C-alpha positions as CSV (number, residue, x, y, z in Angstrom):
1,M,-16.6,2.9,39.3
2,N,-13.3,0.6,39.4
3,N,-10.8,0.2,36.6
4,D,-12.4,-3.1,34.9
5,Q,-15.9,-0.7,34.8
6,I,-14.5,1.9,33.2
7,W,-12.6,-0.5,30.9
8,Q,-15.6,-2.8,29.9
9,A,-17.9,0.7,29.5
10,T,-14.7,2.0,27.2
11,L,-15.0,-1.5,25.8
12,G,-18.5,-0.9,25.1
13,E,-18.5,2.7,23.6
14,L,-15.5,1.4,21.3
15,E,-17.2,-1.7,19.6
16,I,-19.7,0.6,18.8
17,N,-17.6,2.4,16.2
18,L,-15.4,-0.6,15.1
19,S,-16.1,-3.8,13.1
20,R,-16.8,-7.1,15.4
21,V,-13.9,-8.7,13.6
22,N,-11.5,-5.3,14.5
23,F,-12.7,-5.1,18.0
24,V,-11.8,-9.0,18.5
25,T,-8.2,-8.4,16.9
26,W,-7.2,-5.9,19.2
27,F,-8.9,-5.5,21.9
28,K,-9.1,-9.0,23.5
29,D,-7.1,-9.5,26.5
30,T,-6.8,-5.9,27.1
31,F,-7.5,-4.2,30.7
32,L,-7.3,-1.1,32.6
33,S,-4.4,-1.5,35.4
34,S,-4.5,2.2,36.5
35,F,-6.4,5.3,35.9
36,E,-5.9,8.4,38.3
37,D,-4.8,11.8,38.1
38,G,-5.5,12.6,34.1
39,R,-3.0,9.2,33.5
40,A,-3.8,5.8,32.4
41,I,-2.4,2.5,31.7
42,I,-4.1,0.3,29.4
43,C,-2.4,-3.6,29.1
44,V,-2.1,-5.0,26.5
45,P,-1.2,-9.0,25.4
46,N,1.7,-8.5,22.6
47,A,4.2,-5.9,21.3
48,F,2.4,-6.4,17.7
49,V,-1.5,-5.1,19.4
50,K,0.3,-2.6,21.7
51,K,1.8,-0.7,18.9
52,W,-1.4,-1.2,16.7
53,L,-2.9,0.4,19.4
54,E,-0.8,3.6,19.9
55,E,-0.7,4.6,16.0
56,K,-4.2,3.2,14.9
57,Y,-6.6,3.4,18.0
58,H,-5.4,5.7,20.2
59,K,-6.9,8.6,19.8
60,N,-10.4,6.3,19.8
61,I,-9.6,5.4,23.2
62,V,-8.6,8.5,24.4
63,N,-12.1,9.9,23.7
64,S,-13.6,7.1,24.9
65,L,-12.2,7.1,28.5
66,E,-12.6,10.8,28.5
67,N,-16.2,10.6,27.5
68,I,-17.2,7.6,30.4
69,T,-14.6,9.0,33.1
70,K,-15.7,12.4,32.3
71,H,-12.2,13.5,33.2
72,K,-9.2,15.2,31.1
73,L,-6.6,12.8,30.3
74,H,-3.1,13.8,29.9
75,E,-1.2,10.9,29.3
76,I,-1.8,7.1,28.3
77,I,0.6,4.5,28.9
78,Y,0.2,1.1,26.9
79,K,1.9,-1.6,28.9
80,I,2.1,-5.2,27.7
81,E,1.2,-7.6,30.4
82,L,-1.5,-10.3,30.6
83,R,-3.9,-10.3,33.4
84,H,-3.4,-12.9,36.3
85,G,-4.8,-16.0,35.5
86,S,-4.8,-15.6,31.8
87,N,-4.5,-18.6,29.7
88,N,-3.5,-16.8,26.9
89,I,0.4,-16.6,27.8
90,G,2.9,-16.4,24.6
91,L,-0.3,-15.9,22.1
92,N,0.0,-13.5,19.5
93,V,-2.4,-11.7,17.1
94,R,-2.1,-14.4,14.9
95,Q,-2.4,-17.3,17.3
96,I,-5.6,-15.4,19.0
97,K,-7.1,-15.5,15.4
98,N,-6.5,-19.1,14.5
99,T,-8.2,-19.4,18.3
100,E,-11.0,-17.8,17.8
101,D,-11.7,-19.6,14.0
102,A,-11.0,-22.6,15.9
103,S,-13.4,-22.3,18.2
104,V,-15.9,-21.7,15.3
105,S,-15.1,-24.5,13.8
106,E,-16.1,-26.5,16.4
107,S,-19.2,-24.8,17.6
108,K,-20.4,-25.7,13.8
109,I,-19.2,-28.9,14.3
110,Q,-21.5,-29.7,17.1
111,T,-24.0,-28.9,14.7
112,P,-25.5,-31.8,13.4
113,D,-27.2,-30.3,10.2
114,T,-24.4,-27.6,9.8
115,T,-21.9,-31.2,9.4
116,V,-23.9,-33.3,7.0
117,K,-23.8,-30.0,4.9
118,A,-20.1,-29.6,5.1
119,V,-19.3,-33.3,4.6
120,T,-22.0,-33.2,1.6
121,A,-20.1,-30.2,-0.2
122,N,-16.9,-31.7,0.1
123,R,-18.2,-34.8,-1.1
124,F,-19.2,-33.2,-4.3
125,G,-15.6,-31.2,-4.7
126,L,-16.7,-28.0,-3.6
127,N,-14.8,-25.6,-1.7
128,P,-16.8,-24.7,1.9
129,K,-15.0,-21.4,1.4
130,Y,-16.6,-20.1,-1.7
131,V,-20.3,-19.0,-0.4
132,F,-22.1,-15.9,-1.2
133,D,-21.8,-14.2,2.1
134,N,-18.2,-13.6,1.5
135,F,-18.1,-12.9,-2.6
136,V,-17.8,-8.4,-3.3
137,V,-20.6,-7.5,-5.7
138,G,-19.0,-4.5,-8.0
139,R,-20.3,-3.1,-11.4
140,G,-18.3,-5.7,-12.8
141,N,-20.2,-8.9,-11.8
142,E,-23.5,-7.4,-10.2
143,L,-25.1,-8.9,-13.5
144,A,-23.4,-13.1,-12.6
145,H,-24.2,-12.5,-9.3
146,A,-27.6,-11.6,-9.6
147,A,-28.3,-14.9,-11.8
148,C,-27.0,-17.0,-10.2
149,R,-29.1,-15.9,-6.9
150,A,-32.0,-16.5,-9.2
151,V,-30.8,-19.6,-10.3
152,V,-30.6,-21.1,-6.4
153,N,-33.8,-19.4,-5.9
154,N,-35.5,-21.1,-9.0
155,L,-33.6,-24.5,-9.8
156,G,-33.9,-25.5,-13.4
157,K,-36.3,-22.8,-14.4
158,A,-34.6,-19.2,-14.1
159,Y,-31.9,-19.2,-16.6
160,N,-31.0,-22.4,-17.4
161,P,-28.6,-22.9,-18.5
162,L,-26.5,-20.2,-16.7
163,F,-23.2,-19.5,-18.8
164,I,-21.1,-17.1,-16.8
165,Y,-17.8,-16.0,-18.5
166,G,-15.1,-13.8,-17.8
167,G,-11.2,-13.7,-17.6
168,V,-8.7,-15.7,-15.2
169,G,-9.0,-15.2,-11.7
170,L,-12.1,-12.6,-11.6
171,G,-14.6,-15.1,-9.3
172,K,-16.1,-17.2,-12.2
173,T,-15.6,-20.0,-10.2
174,H,-16.2,-18.2,-6.9
175,L,-19.7,-17.6,-8.0
176,L,-20.4,-21.4,-9.7
177,Q,-19.3,-23.1,-6.6
178,A,-21.5,-20.4,-4.2
179,I,-24.2,-22.0,-6.0
180,G,-23.0,-25.4,-5.3
181,N,-23.0,-24.7,-1.8
182,E,-26.3,-23.2,-1.3
183,V,-28.0,-25.5,-2.9
184,A,-26.0,-28.1,-1.1
185,K,-28.8,-27.1,2.1
186,H,-31.6,-28.5,0.3
187,T,-30.6,-31.4,-2.0
188,D,-27.4,-34.0,-2.6
189,K,-27.9,-34.3,-6.0
190,I,-25.4,-32.1,-7.2
191,L,-22.6,-32.4,-9.3
192,Y,-19.4,-29.9,-10.0
193,A,-16.7,-31.2,-12.5
194,T,-14.0,-29.3,-14.6
195,S,-14.7,-29.9,-18.1
196,E,-10.8,-31.7,-18.1
197,K,-12.5,-34.1,-15.2
198,F,-15.8,-34.8,-17.4
199,T,-13.9,-35.2,-20.6
200,N,-11.1,-37.6,-18.6
201,N,-14.2,-39.2,-16.8
202,Y,-15.8,-40.1,-20.3
203,I,-12.5,-41.5,-21.8
204,Q,-12.3,-43.9,-18.7
205,A,-15.8,-45.0,-19.4
206,V,-15.5,-45.7,-22.8
207,Q,-12.3,-47.6,-22.4
208,T,-13.9,-49.8,-19.4
209,G,-16.8,-50.4,-20.8
210,K,-19.3,-48.5,-17.9
211,A,-20.3,-46.2,-20.6
212,K,-23.5,-46.5,-18.8
213,D,-22.4,-45.8,-15.2
214,F,-21.0,-42.5,-16.6
215,K,-24.0,-41.4,-17.8
216,N,-25.9,-42.1,-14.6
217,I,-23.5,-40.2,-12.3
218,Y,-23.7,-37.2,-14.8
219,R,-27.7,-37.6,-16.0
220,N,-29.3,-38.0,-12.8
221,V,-28.3,-34.9,-10.8
222,D,-30.6,-31.8,-9.5
223,L,-27.7,-29.1,-10.7
224,L,-24.7,-29.7,-12.6
225,L,-22.4,-27.4,-12.1
226,V,-19.2,-27.4,-15.2
227,D,-16.1,-25.2,-14.9
228,D,-14.0,-24.0,-18.1
229,V,-16.3,-25.4,-20.7
230,Q,-13.7,-23.7,-23.2
231,F,-11.9,-26.5,-23.2
232,M,-14.1,-28.9,-24.5
233,G,-13.0,-27.6,-28.2
234,G,-11.8,-29.4,-30.5
235,K,-13.0,-32.8,-28.5
236,D,-15.6,-34.3,-30.4
237,G,-16.5,-36.9,-28.2
238,T,-16.5,-35.4,-25.6
239,Q,-18.9,-32.4,-27.0
240,E,-21.0,-35.2,-28.2
241,E,-21.5,-36.2,-24.9
242,F,-21.9,-33.5,-23.5
243,F,-24.7,-32.4,-25.7
244,H,-26.8,-35.5,-25.1
245,T,-26.1,-34.9,-21.0
246,F,-27.3,-31.1,-21.4
247,N,-30.2,-31.8,-23.0
248,E,-31.4,-35.0,-20.9
249,L,-31.0,-32.9,-18.0
250,Q,-32.5,-29.4,-19.1
251,Q,-35.3,-31.3,-20.7
252,G,-35.9,-32.5,-16.9
253,D,-36.0,-29.1,-15.3
254,K,-32.7,-29.7,-14.1
255,Q,-30.3,-26.9,-13.6
256,I,-27.0,-26.3,-15.6
257,V,-23.8,-24.1,-15.2
258,M,-21.2,-23.7,-17.1
259,T,-18.0,-21.0,-16.8
260,S,-15.9,-20.0,-19.8
261,D,-13.0,-17.8,-20.2
262,R,-14.8,-16.5,-23.0
263,P,-18.5,-16.1,-24.5
264,P,-19.9,-19.4,-26.3
265,K,-19.6,-18.0,-30.0
266,S,-15.7,-17.3,-29.5
267,I,-14.9,-20.7,-28.2
268,P,-12.9,-22.1,-30.9
269,A,-13.7,-25.6,-32.3
270,I,-17.1,-25.9,-30.7
271,E,-19.9,-27.6,-32.3
272,K,-22.4,-25.1,-33.3
273,R,-25.2,-27.1,-31.7
274,L,-23.3,-26.8,-28.0
275,I,-23.1,-23.1,-29.0
276,S,-26.9,-22.8,-29.7
277,R,-27.3,-24.6,-25.8
278,F,-24.8,-22.5,-24.3
279,E,-26.8,-19.2,-25.1
280,S,-30.5,-20.6,-25.0
281,G,-30.5,-19.7,-21.5
282,M,-28.9,-16.6,-19.7
283,V,-25.4,-15.5,-20.8
284,A,-23.5,-13.3,-18.2
285,D,-20.0,-11.7,-18.3
286,V,-17.8,-11.0,-15.1
287,G,-15.3,-8.0,-16.0
288,K,-12.1,-6.6,-14.1
289,P,-13.1,-5.1,-10.8
290,D,-13.2,-1.1,-10.8
291,M,-11.1,0.6,-8.2
292,E,-14.2,0.6,-5.6
293,T,-14.7,-3.1,-5.7
294,K,-11.2,-3.9,-5.0
295,I,-10.8,-2.0,-2.1
296,A,-13.7,-3.5,-0.9
297,I,-12.6,-7.3,-1.8
298,L,-9.0,-6.1,-0.3
299,E,-10.8,-4.8,3.0
300,R,-13.2,-7.7,3.2
301,K,-10.0,-10.3,2.8
302,S,-7.9,-8.1,5.5
303,I,-10.1,-8.6,8.0
304,E,-10.9,-12.1,7.2
305,K,-7.1,-12.8,7.8
306,G,-7.3,-11.1,11.2
307,F,-5.3,-8.3,9.3
308,P,-7.3,-5.0,8.9
309,L,-5.2,-2.6,6.9
310,D,-5.6,1.5,6.9
311,K,-7.6,3.5,3.7
312,D,-4.5,4.7,1.9
313,V,-2.7,0.7,2.1
314,L,-5.9,-0.5,0.4
315,I,-5.9,2.2,-2.5
316,Y,-2.0,2.1,-3.1
317,I,-2.5,-2.2,-3.5
318,A,-5.5,-1.3,-5.4
319,N,-4.2,1.0,-8.0
320,N,-1.2,-1.5,-8.3
321,V,-2.5,-4.6,-9.2
322,Q,-4.7,-3.8,-12.2
323,N,-5.4,-7.6,-13.8
324,N,-7.7,-9.3,-11.4
325,I,-8.4,-10.5,-8.1
326,R,-6.1,-13.5,-7.8
327,E,-3.2,-11.0,-7.6
328,L,-5.1,-8.6,-5.8
329,E,-5.3,-11.5,-2.8
330,G,-1.5,-12.3,-3.4
331,A,-0.1,-9.1,-3.0
332,L,-2.7,-9.0,0.1
333,N,-1.1,-11.9,1.7
334,K,2.3,-11.0,0.9
335,V,1.8,-7.5,3.0
336,V,0.4,-10.0,5.6
337,V,3.4,-12.6,5.8
338,I,6.0,-9.9,5.9
339,H,4.8,-7.7,8.5
340,Q,3.7,-11.1,10.9
341,L,7.1,-12.1,10.7
342,S,8.9,-9.0,11.6
343,N,6.3,-7.8,14.1
344,S,5.5,-4.6,12.5
345,V,2.3,-2.2,12.3
346,P,1.7,-1.8,8.0
347,T,2.7,1.7,6.6
348,L,2.6,2.8,3.3
349,K,6.0,3.2,3.0
350,S,6.4,-0.8,4.1
351,V,3.8,-1.7,2.0
352,R,5.6,0.2,-0.7
353,N,8.9,-2.0,-0.2
354,A,7.4,-5.0,0.7
355,L,5.4,-5.0,-2.9
356,S,8.3,-3.8,-5.0
357,D,9.2,-6.2,-6.3
358,Y,5.9,-8.1,-6.7
359,V,4.9,-4.9,-8.3
360,S,7.7,-4.7,-10.6
361,S,7.0,-8.5,-12.0
362,L,3.1,-7.7,-12.4
363,Q,4.4,-4.3,-14.8
364,A,7.1,-6.3,-16.4
365,K,4.0,-8.7,-17.5
366,S,2.0,-5.5,-18.7
367,L,0.0,-5.2,-21.8
368,T,1.6,-4.4,-25.0
369,A,-0.1,-2.9,-28.2
370,K,1.7,-5.3,-30.0
371,E,0.1,-7.9,-28.0
372,I,-3.5,-6.4,-28.3
373,I,-2.8,-6.2,-32.6
374,E,-1.9,-10.1,-32.7
375,A,-5.1,-10.7,-30.7
376,V,-6.8,-8.7,-33.3
377,S,-4.8,-10.6,-36.0
378,R,-5.9,-14.3,-34.7
379,F,-9.8,-13.4,-33.8
380,Y,-10.3,-12.1,-37.7
381,E,-8.1,-14.7,-39.0
382,V,-5.9,-11.3,-40.8
383,S,-2.3,-11.5,-41.0
384,L,-0.8,-8.8,-38.9
385,K,1.0,-7.7,-42.3
386,E,-2.9,-6.6,-43.5
387,I,-3.6,-4.9,-40.4
388,S,-1.1,-2.7,-40.4
389,G,-1.4,-2.5,-44.8
390,N,-3.0,0.0,-46.3
391,S,-6.1,-1.7,-48.0
392,R,-9.3,-0.5,-47.7
393,R,-11.6,-3.8,-47.7
394,K,-13.5,-3.8,-45.7
395,E,-12.6,-7.1,-43.3
396,L,-9.4,-5.3,-43.4
397,V,-10.3,-2.0,-42.4
398,G,-13.1,-3.4,-39.3
399,P,-10.4,-5.1,-37.7
400,R,-7.5,-2.5,-37.9
401,Q,-10.1,-0.2,-36.3
402,V,-10.9,-2.4,-33.7
403,A,-7.1,-2.4,-33.0
404,I,-6.6,1.2,-32.8
405,Y,-10.1,0.9,-30.5
406,L,-8.3,-1.3,-27.9
407,I,-5.0,0.2,-27.7
408,R,-6.5,3.3,-26.8
409,E,-8.7,2.2,-24.1
410,E,-6.4,-0.5,-23.1
411,L,-3.2,1.7,-22.7
412,S,-4.6,5.1,-22.9
413,S,-2.0,5.7,-25.7
414,S,-1.8,8.6,-27.6
415,Y,-3.0,8.7,-31.2
416,P,0.3,9.9,-32.7
417,S,2.0,6.6,-31.2
418,I,-0.9,4.8,-32.4
419,G,-0.7,5.3,-35.6
420,Q,2.9,4.5,-35.5
421,E,2.0,1.0,-34.1
422,I,-0.5,0.8,-36.8
423,G,1.2,1.1,-40.3
424,G,2.7,4.9,-39.2
425,R,-0.5,6.3,-40.0
426,D,-1.6,9.7,-39.3
427,H,-3.1,11.0,-35.6
428,T,-6.1,11.6,-37.4
429,T,-6.9,8.1,-38.5
430,A,-6.3,7.0,-35.7
431,M,-8.7,9.2,-33.9
432,H,-11.3,8.5,-36.3
433,A,-11.0,4.9,-36.2
434,Y,-11.4,5.1,-32.4
435,N,-14.3,7.4,-32.8
436,K,-15.9,5.1,-35.2
437,I,-15.8,2.1,-32.7
438,L,-17.0,4.1,-29.5
439,R,-19.7,5.2,-31.2
440,E,-20.4,1.6,-32.2
441,V,-19.9,0.4,-28.8
442,K,-21.7,3.4,-26.4
443,E,-24.7,4.9,-28.8
444,N,-25.4,1.8,-31.2
445,D,-25.0,-0.6,-28.5
446,N,-24.1,-3.2,-31.2
447,E,-24.2,-6.1,-29.1
448,K,-21.9,-8.4,-31.4
449,L,-19.1,-5.5,-31.4
450,K,-19.3,-5.5,-27.8
451,Q,-19.2,-9.3,-27.7
452,D,-16.3,-9.3,-30.3
453,L,-14.1,-6.9,-28.2
454,E,-15.1,-9.2,-24.8
455,S,-13.4,-12.0,-26.9
456,I,-10.2,-10.3,-27.9
457,K,-9.9,-9.6,-24.6
458,Q,-9.9,-12.9,-23.3
459,L,-7.2,-13.7,-26.4
460,Y,-4.0,-11.3,-24.8
461,A,-5.3,-11.9,-21.3
462,N,-5.0,-15.5,-21.6
463,P,-2.6,-15.7,-24.9
464,L,-2.4,-20.1,-24.4
465,Y,-5.8,-20.5,-25.4
């Protein structure tokens, strides 16, 4: 075999053990320029790829070359050199990835059906990046994901309405728009709107005497997607119009999907008849991702960016970014940009340095016992003084025990420190309160208490609401 044949066979073996994205990113435009006396010279397009192959894939390359040639290797030299006639002079890894993405986009544009669907989706205000294929499913969101899939497969009949709730940056909008983008392949009667847009459209229609046009737009659809319905709270006119829109669509077997930062009963200043409508179908929550899900999300997004990271780096980021997926992606973006600008390969040490300020700022915003107690006070409409006081009235003991439970769960605080936070109580009192709520949640499966706890969590996660 000549050098080209050896290298092509080696690449074939490497490709089996690597993801397609990794393989294309790091082995594109590489070639074997020399192989003799146990010494190989592998040419690469730039310094970034050179360093990555030396540090990350050297062992894989040695094993594959030895398997193909049946010769023991004593040395491999990685040399920056482009094959004669290559059109990629001066391209770095990031540019190569962008070129690949552009070629994919171009091929899609040339397909009439795909073009129509993309334009249709954009016309509805949907982000074409929000699809089911790139949504990472974990324990915190698997129910909501399954419900969204069921809605797509049986529009207007399965889980109608579907109400998805959860904290900021956990993927509610992604799921909502993924439904729209999937359904857009089959119908153009889709409407996506935030509750703010719905409200503004309604106000403008009333002011300009075009209420009939407004109704025609919002009620003549097969699928209505409404984001952040909690912002309808306190807006009587908007709620009235949404109530009638909801009824007409549901009676016509038209699908309605909504998102909120809290469950229906916990939305402040919302009419009971709307709460009843929201709960008449399926209510699914999206929780914080667990460690495995966070690592999977980071791994997928890093590969999408053409910048795959080692497992220890992914674990470090996942461990230090606790709150939501949006913050995870922010941390990842910072790592990618810093290392691309310095043309360096990420290591655990360099990533720690890159994220030191970011992690510090997140930790500075970390939750406190005081914030939890304030959220409990707001939710149950009792004063901070009453929660910390000595009264044994039932309407005060319950909130007090919930506060103790949440402090223990969220902050892993010791029982003595929790007792001090709640009016200087003994640690055994704190322990008893925690265990009582834990039994209600775990053993008795107290659904109302679970919803209360979730609503309180949303209050301290989103203190402005």
